[in-house]
C-alpha positions in Angstrom: 35.9 -12.6 -16.6 37.2 -14.2 -13.5 36.5 -17.9 -12.9 37.1 -19.1 -9.4 38.4 -22.7 -9.3 40.3 -25.1 -7.2 42.3 -26.1 -10.3 43.3 -22.8 -12.0 46.4 -24.3 -13.7 44.3 -27.2 -15.1 41.6 -24.9 -16.4 44.0 -22.4 -18.0 46.0 -25.3 -19.5 42.8 -26.7 -21.0 41.9 -23.4 -22.5 45.4 -22.7 -24.0 44.8 -24.7 -27.3 41.8 -22.5 -27.9 44.0 -19.4 -27.8 45.7 -20.6 -30.9 42.4 -20.7 -32.7 41.2 -17.5 -34.2 37.7 -16.4 -33.2 36.7 -13.7 -35.7 36.7 -10.1 -34.5 38.1 -11.0 -31.0 41.3 -11.1 -29.0 41.5 -13.4 -26.0 44.0 -13.9 -23.2 44.0 -16.3 -20.3 45.9 -16.1 -17.0 46.1 -18.5 -14.1 46.2 -17.0 -10.7 45.8 -18.3 -7.1 42.4 -19.9 -7.0 41.1 -18.3 -10.2 41.5 -18.0 -14.0 41.3 -14.5 -15.6 39.9 -14.5 -19.1 40.1 -11.2 -21.0 38.1 -10.9 -24.2 38.3 -7.9 -26.5 35.7 -7.9 -29.3 34.8 -5.6 -32.2 31.1 -5.9 -31.6 28.5 -7.4 -29.3 27.9 -10.5 -31.4 31.6 -11.4 -31.4 31.8 -10.8 -27.6 28.7 -12.9 -26.9 30.1 -15.8 -29.1 33.5 -15.7 -27.5 32.0 -15.5 -23.9 29.7 -18.4 -24.6 32.6 -20.5 -26.0 35.0 -19.8 -23.1 32.3 -20.3 -20.5 31.4 -23.7 -22.0 35.1 -24.7 -22.3 35.8 -23.6 -18.8 32.9 -25.7 -17.4 34.1 -28.7 -19.4 37.6 -28.4 -18.1 36.5 -28.0 -14.5 34.1 -30.9 -14.7 36.7 -33.2 -16.4 39.3 -32.3 -13.7 36.8 -33.1 -10.9 35.9 -36.4 -12.5 39.5 -37.4 -13.0 40.2 -36.5 -9.4 37.6 -39.0 -8.3 39.3 -41.9 -9.9 
């Protein structure tokens, strides 16, 4: 999954603690690139993939919105 963002380092940094947490039946990697964050999720089955995707999408949105809000102050 590629997430385009103005703050790739911030988003990737916010996701890094989640990489230490084990999501059953999945393996996840996150990489910051110019203008985007690459999130690679490998899962044993569809249910595990869906759960991991939902979590990382939600965490990415929270990180992006928090960074935007912090930039306004």
